[in-house]
C-alpha positions as CSV (number, residue, x, y, z in Angstrom):
1,M,118.3,156.3,89.6
2,R,118.1,153.0,87.6
3,R,121.2,154.2,85.5
4,L,123.1,155.4,88.5
5,L,122.4,151.9,90.2
6,F,123.8,150.2,87.2
7,L,127.0,152.4,87.0
8,A,127.6,151.9,90.7
9,L,127.3,148.1,90.5
10,A,129.6,148.2,87.4
11,A,132.2,150.1,89.2
12,I,132.0,147.5,92.0
13,T,132.8,144.7,89.5
14,I,135.7,146.7,87.8
15,L,137.3,147.2,91.3
16,A,137.0,143.6,91.8
17,G,139.1,143.0,88.7
18,D,137.1,140.9,86.6
19,L,134.3,141.3,84.0
20,T,131.6,140.2,86.3
21,L,128.7,142.4,85.3
22,P,125.4,143.0,87.0
23,A,122.2,141.5,85.7
24,L,121.2,144.9,84.7
25,A,123.7,144.9,82.0
26,Q,121.7,142.3,80.1
27,E,119.2,145.0,79.3
28,Q,121.5,146.8,77.2
29,P,120.8,146.5,73.5
30,G,124.4,145.5,72.8
31,I,127.7,145.4,74.5
32,P,130.5,147.0,72.5
33,V,133.7,145.2,72.3
34,L,136.9,147.2,70.9
35,I,140.2,145.6,70.1
36,D,142.9,148.3,70.1
37,G,140.2,151.0,70.0
38,L,138.7,149.4,67.0
39,P,135.0,147.9,67.1
40,V,134.4,144.3,66.6
41,T,131.3,143.6,64.5
42,F,129.0,140.8,65.6
43,D,126.1,139.2,63.8
44,V,124.9,138.0,67.2
45,Q,125.4,140.6,70.1
46,P,127.6,139.6,73.1
47,V,125.6,138.7,76.2
48,I,126.1,138.3,80.0
49,R,125.6,134.9,81.4
50,G,126.5,134.1,85.0
51,G,128.4,137.4,85.3
52,R,130.5,136.7,82.3
53,T,130.6,138.3,78.8
54,L,130.0,135.7,76.0
55,I,130.9,136.5,72.4
56,P,130.6,134.7,68.9
57,F,134.0,133.1,68.6
58,R,134.6,133.6,64.8
59,A,134.2,137.4,65.2
60,I,136.6,137.7,67.9
61,A,139.0,135.2,66.3
62,E,139.2,137.0,63.0
63,A,139.6,140.4,64.9
64,L,142.6,139.1,66.6
65,N,143.9,137.2,63.6
66,V,143.5,133.8,65.2
67,K,142.9,130.7,63.2
68,V,139.8,128.8,64.4
69,N,138.2,125.6,63.5
70,W,134.7,124.2,64.6
71,D,134.5,120.3,65.2
72,G,130.6,119.9,64.9
73,T,130.8,116.3,66.0
74,A,132.7,116.9,69.3
75,Q,130.9,120.4,69.7
76,T,134.4,121.9,70.0
77,V,136.2,125.2,69.3
78,I,139.9,124.9,68.3
79,A,141.8,128.2,68.0
80,T,145.5,128.9,67.4
81,D,147.8,131.8,66.7
82,G,150.8,129.6,65.8
83,K,152.2,129.9,69.4
84,T,149.2,129.2,71.6
85,S,146.4,126.9,71.1
86,I,143.0,126.5,73.0
87,R,140.0,124.1,72.9
88,L,136.6,124.8,74.2
89,Q,133.6,122.6,74.2
90,I,129.9,123.4,74.4
91,G,128.6,122.9,77.8
92,N,131.9,122.1,79.2
93,N,133.4,124.2,82.1
94,T,136.8,122.8,81.3
95,A,138.8,124.5,78.6
96,Y,142.5,123.8,77.6
97,R,145.3,126.2,76.8
98,N,148.2,124.3,75.2
99,D,146.7,121.0,76.6
100,S,146.6,122.6,80.3
101,P,143.2,122.6,81.8
102,I,141.6,125.7,83.0
103,L,138.2,125.9,84.7
104,L,135.7,128.3,83.3
105,D,133.1,130.0,85.5
106,V,130.5,129.8,82.5
107,P,130.9,127.2,79.7
108,P,130.6,127.9,75.9
109,Q,127.0,128.0,74.7
110,V,124.9,128.1,71.7
111,L,122.7,131.2,71.4
112,G,121.0,132.5,68.4
113,G,122.5,130.0,66.2
114,R,126.1,131.0,67.1
115,T,128.7,129.4,69.4
116,M,129.3,131.8,72.1
117,I,132.6,131.6,74.2
118,P,133.9,133.4,77.4
119,L,135.5,136.6,76.1
120,R,138.1,137.0,78.9
121,F,139.4,133.5,78.7
122,F,139.7,133.7,74.9
123,S,141.3,137.0,74.9
124,E,143.8,136.4,77.8
125,A,144.7,133.1,76.5
126,F,146.2,135.0,73.6
127,N,148.0,137.4,75.8
128,C,145.5,140.3,75.4
129,K,144.5,142.8,78.2
130,V,141.0,143.0,78.9
131,E,139.2,145.7,80.7
132,W,135.6,146.8,81.3
133,D,135.1,150.5,80.2
134,K,132.2,152.3,82.0
135,S,132.4,155.2,79.8
136,I,131.1,153.1,76.9
137,N,129.5,150.3,78.9
138,G,131.7,147.8,77.0
139,V,135.0,146.0,76.8
140,R,138.2,147.2,75.6
141,I,140.9,144.6,74.8
142,T,144.4,145.5,74.0
143,S,146.3,143.1,71.7
144,P,149.7,142.1,72.7
145,P,152.8,143.7,71.2
146,K,153.5,142.4,67.5
147,Q,156.6,142.1,65.5
148,M,156.3,144.4,62.5
149,E,158.3,147.1,60.4
150,V,158.5,150.2,62.3
151,I,159.9,153.0,60.0
152,G,160.7,156.5,61.2
153,F,161.0,159.2,58.5
154,Y,164.0,161.1,59.5
155,A,165.4,164.8,59.1
156,L,167.9,166.6,61.5
157,G,165.1,169.4,61.9
158,D,165.5,172.4,64.0
159,S,166.4,172.6,67.7
160,K,162.6,172.0,68.7
161,T,162.1,169.1,66.3
162,S,165.3,167.4,65.9
163,S,165.0,163.8,64.7
164,W,168.4,162.9,66.0
165,T,167.6,164.2,69.7
166,D,164.0,162.5,69.5
167,L,165.5,159.1,68.4
168,F,169.0,159.0,70.2
169,G,168.1,161.0,73.3
170,K,171.1,163.4,73.1
171,P,172.0,166.5,71.2
172,Y,173.7,165.8,67.9
173,P,176.3,164.3,67.5
174,E,176.0,162.5,70.8
175,H,173.8,159.5,71.0
176,S,172.3,156.8,73.1
177,S,170.0,153.9,72.5
178,V,167.0,155.6,74.1
179,N,164.1,155.0,71.5
180,T,166.1,153.1,69.1
181,D,164.3,150.0,70.4
182,V,161.0,151.3,69.1
183,V,162.3,151.9,65.5
184,G,163.8,149.4,63.2
185,E,164.4,151.5,60.0
186,L,165.1,155.2,59.1
187,A,163.8,156.8,55.9
188,L,166.2,159.5,55.3
189,G,164.5,162.4,53.6
190,W,167.7,163.9,52.0
191,Y,167.0,163.9,48.4
192,S,164.9,165.4,45.5
193,L,165.1,165.6,41.5
194,D,164.7,168.2,39.2
195,K,162.7,167.9,35.9
196,E,166.0,167.1,34.0
197,G,166.4,163.9,36.4
198,N,169.3,165.4,38.3
199,L,169.6,164.1,42.0
200,L,169.5,167.0,44.4
201,T,170.5,167.2,48.0
202,R,169.1,170.8,48.3
203,S,165.4,170.7,47.1
204,R,163.0,173.7,46.6
205,T,160.5,171.9,49.0
206,G,163.0,172.2,51.9
207,W,164.2,168.4,52.0
208,Q,167.9,168.5,52.1
209,R,170.9,166.5,53.1
210,P,172.2,168.0,56.2
211,D,175.8,168.6,57.3
212,G,176.9,165.8,59.3
213,W,174.7,163.1,57.5
214,E,177.5,160.5,57.7
215,K,177.0,160.7,61.5
216,V,173.4,159.5,61.1
217,L,174.4,156.6,59.0
218,E,177.2,155.7,61.5
219,A,174.6,155.9,64.5
220,A,172.2,153.8,62.5
221,N,174.8,151.0,61.9
222,K,175.6,151.0,65.6
223,Y,171.9,150.6,66.7
224,N,171.2,148.1,63.8
225,L,168.9,150.4,62.1
226,K,168.2,149.8,58.5
227,S,168.5,153.0,56.3
228,E,166.7,154.0,53.1
229,M,167.4,157.1,50.9
230,V,164.1,158.9,50.4
231,V,163.7,160.7,47.1
232,H,161.0,163.2,47.6
233,V,159.5,165.2,44.7
234,T,156.2,167.0,44.3
235,D,154.2,167.8,41.1
236,G,152.9,171.3,42.1
237,D,155.1,172.9,39.4
238,G,154.9,170.0,37.1
239,T,158.2,168.6,38.0
240,I,157.3,165.0,38.1
241,S,155.0,165.2,35.1
242,S,157.9,166.7,33.1
243,L,160.4,164.1,34.3
244,L,158.1,161.2,33.3
245,K,157.7,162.4,29.8
246,D,161.5,162.7,29.2
247,E,163.3,159.4,28.3
248,A,166.7,161.0,29.1
249,A,165.6,162.5,32.4
250,M,164.3,159.5,33.5
251,T,167.3,157.4,32.7
252,R,169.4,160.0,34.5
253,A,167.2,160.0,37.5
254,V,167.4,156.3,37.8
255,D,171.1,156.1,37.3
256,S,171.9,158.8,39.8
257,I,169.5,157.2,42.4
258,V,170.9,153.9,42.3
259,M,174.5,155.1,42.4
260,E,173.9,157.2,45.4
261,A,171.8,154.4,47.0
262,R,174.9,152.3,47.6
263,L,175.4,154.1,50.9
264,Y,172.1,152.6,52.1
265,Q,170.1,149.4,52.3
266,G,167.4,150.8,50.1
267,I,165.4,153.3,48.3
268,N,162.2,155.1,49.2
269,L,160.5,156.7,46.3
270,D,158.2,159.5,47.5
271,F,156.6,161.2,44.3
272,E,153.6,163.3,45.5
273,G,150.7,165.0,43.9
274,L,150.0,163.0,40.8
275,G,146.6,162.7,39.2
276,Y,145.1,165.5,41.2
277,Q,142.9,167.0,38.5
278,D,143.1,164.1,36.0
279,S,140.4,161.6,35.0
280,G,139.7,159.0,32.4
281,E,142.3,158.2,29.9
282,Q,144.4,161.2,31.0
283,L,144.5,159.7,34.6
284,K,145.4,156.4,33.1
285,T,148.4,157.9,31.3
286,V,149.6,159.5,34.5
287,Q,149.4,156.2,36.3
288,D,151.1,154.3,33.5
289,E,153.9,156.9,33.3
290,F,154.7,156.6,36.9
291,T,154.4,152.8,36.8
292,R,157.0,152.8,33.9
293,F,159.4,154.9,35.9
294,V,159.2,152.6,38.8
295,R,159.7,149.6,36.7
296,L,162.8,151.1,35.2
297,L,164.1,151.8,38.8
298,A,163.2,148.6,40.2
299,E,165.2,146.8,37.6
300,Q,168.4,148.4,38.7
301,V,167.6,148.3,42.4
302,K,167.2,144.5,42.1
303,A,170.5,144.2,40.3
304,A,172.2,146.2,43.1
305,N,170.6,144.0,45.8
306,L,168.7,146.8,47.3
307,T,165.0,147.3,48.3
308,L,162.5,149.5,46.7
309,T,159.9,151.2,48.8
310,L,157.2,153.4,47.4
311,T,155.4,156.1,49.6
312,L,152.1,156.8,47.9
313,H,149.1,158.8,48.6
314,A,146.3,156.8,50.0
315,P,143.8,155.3,47.3
316,N,141.0,157.3,49.0
317,S,142.7,160.6,48.8
318,A,142.6,163.4,46.0
319,Y,145.6,162.1,44.4
320,K,144.7,159.1,42.1
321,G,147.8,158.9,39.9
322,Y,149.0,155.6,41.3
323,D,148.2,152.3,40.1
324,Y,148.3,150.2,43.3
325,R,147.9,146.9,41.7
326,A,150.7,147.4,39.2
327,L,153.0,149.1,41.7
328,G,152.5,146.4,44.2
329,E,153.8,143.9,41.7
330,I,156.9,145.8,41.1
331,A,157.9,147.4,44.6
332,D,159.0,145.4,47.7
333,R,156.5,147.4,49.7
334,I,154.2,150.4,49.6
335,I,153.6,153.0,52.5
336,I,150.1,154.2,52.5
337,M,150.0,158.0,53.5
338,A,146.5,157.3,55.1
339,Y,146.4,160.9,56.6
340,D,145.7,164.6,55.9
341,Y,142.1,163.9,55.9
342,G,141.3,167.2,57.7
343,S,140.8,166.2,61.3
344,K,142.8,165.4,64.3
345,P,143.1,162.6,65.2
346,E,142.9,161.2,61.6
347,P,139.2,159.6,61.2
348,V,139.5,155.8,61.9
349,N,136.9,155.0,59.2
350,L,139.0,156.8,56.4
351,V,142.3,155.2,57.4
352,T,140.5,151.7,57.5
353,Q,139.0,152.5,54.2
354,A,142.5,153.4,52.7
355,V,143.9,150.1,54.0
356,K,141.0,148.0,52.7
357,M,141.3,149.6,49.4
358,A,145.0,149.1,49.3
359,K,144.8,145.5,50.4
360,A,142.3,144.8,47.5
361,S,145.3,145.4,45.1
362,V,148.4,144.6,47.0
363,P,149.1,141.7,49.4
364,P,149.0,143.0,53.0
365,E,152.6,141.8,53.7
366,K,153.7,144.5,51.2
367,L,151.7,147.2,52.8
368,V,152.9,149.7,55.5
369,L,150.5,152.2,57.2
370,G,151.8,155.6,57.3
371,I,150.9,157.6,60.5
372,S,151.1,161.2,60.6
373,V,152.5,161.9,64.2
374,P,151.4,165.7,64.4
375,T,147.7,164.7,63.8
376,E,147.6,161.9,66.5
377,T,147.8,161.5,70.3
378,A,149.5,158.8,72.3
379,E,146.0,157.1,72.6
380,S,145.0,157.4,68.9
381,I,148.3,156.2,67.6
382,L,147.6,152.8,69.3
383,T,144.4,152.6,67.3
384,K,146.3,153.5,64.0
385,V,148.8,150.8,64.9
386,G,145.7,148.3,65.7
387,I,144.5,148.9,62.2
388,A,147.8,147.7,60.7
389,K,147.6,144.7,63.2
390,R,144.0,143.8,62.2
391,Y,144.6,143.9,58.6
392,N,148.0,142.0,58.7
393,L,150.0,144.8,57.4
394,D,153.7,144.6,57.2
395,G,154.1,147.5,59.6
396,I,153.8,151.1,60.3
397,A,155.8,154.2,59.1
398,L,156.0,157.2,61.4
399,W,156.0,160.8,59.8
400,R,158.0,162.0,61.4
401,L,160.8,161.5,63.9
402,G,161.4,164.7,65.9
403,L,157.8,165.1,66.7
404,V,157.1,161.8,68.5
405,T,156.3,162.7,72.2
406,G,157.5,160.6,75.2
407,E,154.0,159.3,75.7
408,M,153.7,158.3,72.0
409,W,157.2,156.5,72.4
410,D,155.7,154.5,75.4
411,A,152.4,153.8,73.5
412,L,154.4,152.4,70.5
413,R,156.7,150.5,72.9
414,A,153.7,148.7,74.2
415,T,152.1,147.6,70.8
416,A,154.9,147.0,68.4
417,I,158.2,145.2,68.3
418,P,160.5,146.3,65.3
419,K,161.8,143.9,62.9
420,R,165.6,144.1,62.7
421,Y,167.7,144.4,59.8
422,E,170.1,141.4,59.3
423,R,173.4,142.6,57.8
């Protein structure tokens, strides 16, 4: 009965449109706070005071990528995200947002040795949406849309999974701008290589350049979408291993890739399957061979004034043949394929682990989080984008266009603003 009473009172406060909570909420061992579906870790738990949720200011600021300073003399918290600044003072009911005074129901307080500030004021000051979720007896915060790279892997596909129709809203070759506002770049999966380093437009893995591919480039230009040629090779039959051991084959591959790349703004190298059963010195050899090939390619890519993207297995995957640190120094960016972990949606803890491991070796502004659309939902895709936001990655890459549902498009539109290619 006590539990039912609490839920009933919580529901009343939700309908009132605020985070006013009944006193019974204070008896909870902790009040969970989630930002974009990701939990915020506190060393001192949030509390309810005067019907308002108070939280440690540093934890929430770090989770929202807001810079904060503490003025011990004035007992004042100062926070900014570069566009908005706020000031809150211990015991003072007046806060300031961009120097405009705002009256608080409950002032900041010091509890458990930590400065606690009103959650709703702080979050909404930085344009977040704040809701009380009775299903978790906690707070859900949705961060505002963030400008980032949004890359869509592209293939014409069949009648049910056509990348063209999904992106442009009409059957090929007609087009409209329908979802082009959500994507800023196309990774065109049309190429492969054989063991001798010959560039293929028809590969054994099914990647191929379709008839009418020129229309795709024309539409991309019309809607100001950057385009990269994807060179996709797998090592299941030793194709990559053989290529990387053959000097002439590597030279042939680099020359042919760069020559073809003049049709695009960049190159996306997607070599999959390296290091699966290797360890010790053998694994180091595999990593070094791939790094050497990437370095050879990067030299010509730079001379041609193009960009080089690497699409790599996640560092916590079974494929260890990629030296993230060395590759991050060579390439313009790395897409982390943080998926295929075996469950749907992809487990947040493993995706987060992959990002942390990659970030330990590569600057976050060079990292893009790969998202597998078939294993996500409209709700879970928001959380994956939230991971990219929290760890300050350059953006996200969607595998693949043709499988993005209408609900997913709407979800992405609400959380990401794609960077645009400047011609």
